[in-house]
N, C-alpha and C positions, 0 to 999 in steps of 0.2 A: 794384399792391396793389390798385390798383381793380376788377379783377375777381375775388380774394380775397376780401375783406373784402363786398364781394356776396352772394357766396356763404357766407359763415359768419352768424349772430346775434353780433355784438355789445352787450357790456354785460348783457344777458337771461342771455349763456351762463354767467355769471362772470370769474372772477378771468381776466387774461391767459392763464396759465399751461394752460386750459383750452381755447388757440388751439396749442399745440402740435402733436396728432396729426394737426389737417386741415390746418396748414400745411406741415410738412414730407414729406404727400402731393402737395400744392399743386407744394412746390418741385420736388420730383423727378420729378414731372411738367412741370414748366416746365425745369427740366437737364435734359431728357432733349431738349429742341429748341433750348434756346437758350444757352449759357454763360452765368454769371451769379456774382461777384465776390459776397465779404462787403458792400462799401464801397458797393454799388448798392442793397444791399438798405435798406440806414441811405439814404442819399440816398432811394431811392425811397416811402421811410415819411413821412420830412419831409416832399417836394414834395404827395403824397397829401394830406396834415394842409391843408398850406398850401390846395388846391385844393380841399377840402370846407368849409373855412373863408373862401374869398375868396368859392364859390359865391354864388348868390342863385336858384338856378333852382327854381322849386315854392315861392317866399318874395316872389314880383313878382306881377299881374296879369297875365292874367285869372286867380286863382285856381279850379280845380276842386278835388275830395275825393280825388282819387288826388295831385296834383300839393302837396298841400299834407302829406298823408300822406308824402311822398317828403321833401319840405323837414324834416319832423318826423326821420324816421329820417335825413339827412343832417347835423343840429343833433346831433343822440343819438351818431352812430360821433363825428363829430368832437370832443364833451365825451368820450369811453370812450378816444379815440388821446389825446387832449393829454394827459386824467390819468395815461394807466397809460402814455406815451409812454417816458418809463427804461425798465421792467420788457422793455416788449413789445416794443420797437427791438428790445433788447440781444437778447431771447430769437428772434428772427425772423432775426437776425444769426448766432445761435451755431448753428442748424438748418443753415446753408452747413457741409456735408461741408468735413471739416479741408483735403484732396486741390484741394480749391479756391478757396481764402483767398488 
């Protein structure tokens, strides 16, 4: 989840559905190397959201502009993933090919 969400703009790109095409491409490359199941996607989504929410990196001293920018990005991403959790999490799960679910 971390690698995917760090590679695509979230929130600014519009609705969660806009992430389906890049997610399918990412998932296809990942699944070509390692097997993945639908339940893994759902768990990974929630774990990543919790990691983002719990992290204080970039929000405590010493702060410079780059760290503050990262802290703001992480906070916005966590808010986006939380706000769209039901729809986006299911969209990501549904993209797993049926034969590997």
